[in-house]
N, C-alpha and C positions, 0 to 999 in steps of 0.2 A: 542742796548746793542748786542754783541754777544756772544753764547755761544759756547764754545769748542764741538767738538763731541767727543765721546769716541771710537770709529768705525775706526778701519785703514782698507781700502780695502786691502788686498793681492792679487795679480794676475800673473800671467806668461805671458811671451810672446805671443800673439794667442790667450789667452781666451776672450771671450766677458762675459762680467759678469753683472747682474743686481743687481743694488745697491738700497739700503732706507735709505731714513733719518726719525726717528720719530720726529717730532717737539709738539707730545701731551703735554709736560710740559712747552712749552712755548706758548699754546693756553688756552683760558677761556674754561671751560667745555662746553658751547654753539655753541664754535667757528669751523668752518672748513676752510682749505685752497682752494682755488679756481684759476681760471685762469690758466695763463700757468707759472708755477714755472720756475727759472733757476739754472743751474747750470754752474759754470764757474773754468776751470782748470789753475793752472799757469805756463804748459807746454801744446807745440803743440804734445807733443808725447802721450799726453793722450786724448784720444777723447771721448767728452761725447754725446749720442744723448738722444733721446724720452724722457725729462724728464715730469713726469705727477704726479698729485695729486693721491693715492690710493683710487682707488671705489670699493673695497672689503676690508674685514678686510686682514691685511698683517702680516706676523711675522717679524721683526727686533730686534735683538741680544735677540731671546729668547721669546720678547712681543710681546702678540699681539695688533695690532697697529689699532683703527677704522677708518673707512670709512671718508678720508680726512684729515686724520691728520698726514701724511706721505707725503713723495715726492721719488717715483721713476724712475730711469734713467738707461741706460745702460752704460758701461764703454769698452774700448779698449786699449790697450797701444802697443808704440815700442819695439823694444827687450833690450833700454837701461836699469842696473840696477838703480832704484833710488826711490828716495819716493818724491810723489808730494802732493800739495794739492791743494782742492778743494772747492768753497762758493756755498751753497746753498740757494737761494732767493725765497720766497714765500710769498705773499698777503692771508689773511682772507678776506671771501668775507661775515662772519654774525658773530655777538655776539665782536664783539671789532674793526674790520677793521683795523688790524696791519699788517706790514712789517716784517718778521721774517727771522733772519740770521742764519745758521748752519755752521761750516768747518769741514772738513774731511780731512783725508790722503789715496794718492791710493801710496800703496809700489809695485816696481813689483820687482819679485823674480827671 
């Protein structure tokens, strides 16, 4: 099952931003993410790098996200004004053993 992410990352050409996806609502209370998550864009104009599971408490959309409950990654974009989608996939290592997927948008201004 794929849930739609509420977040739309807005970015200007030349910026390098760190984005985060909160998976808390998709995981059991004892479950945490592990391994290496993946983030894929629908466009070669969006460069995504360094996807990792959060190792410290992180704030995403104003919410504190516990360790192991989010995926963080870096985004850079080309100069074409457009909206692109991305797919974030992560697996849990305890408490359920799920593979969870979220979608998001990257809007180049």
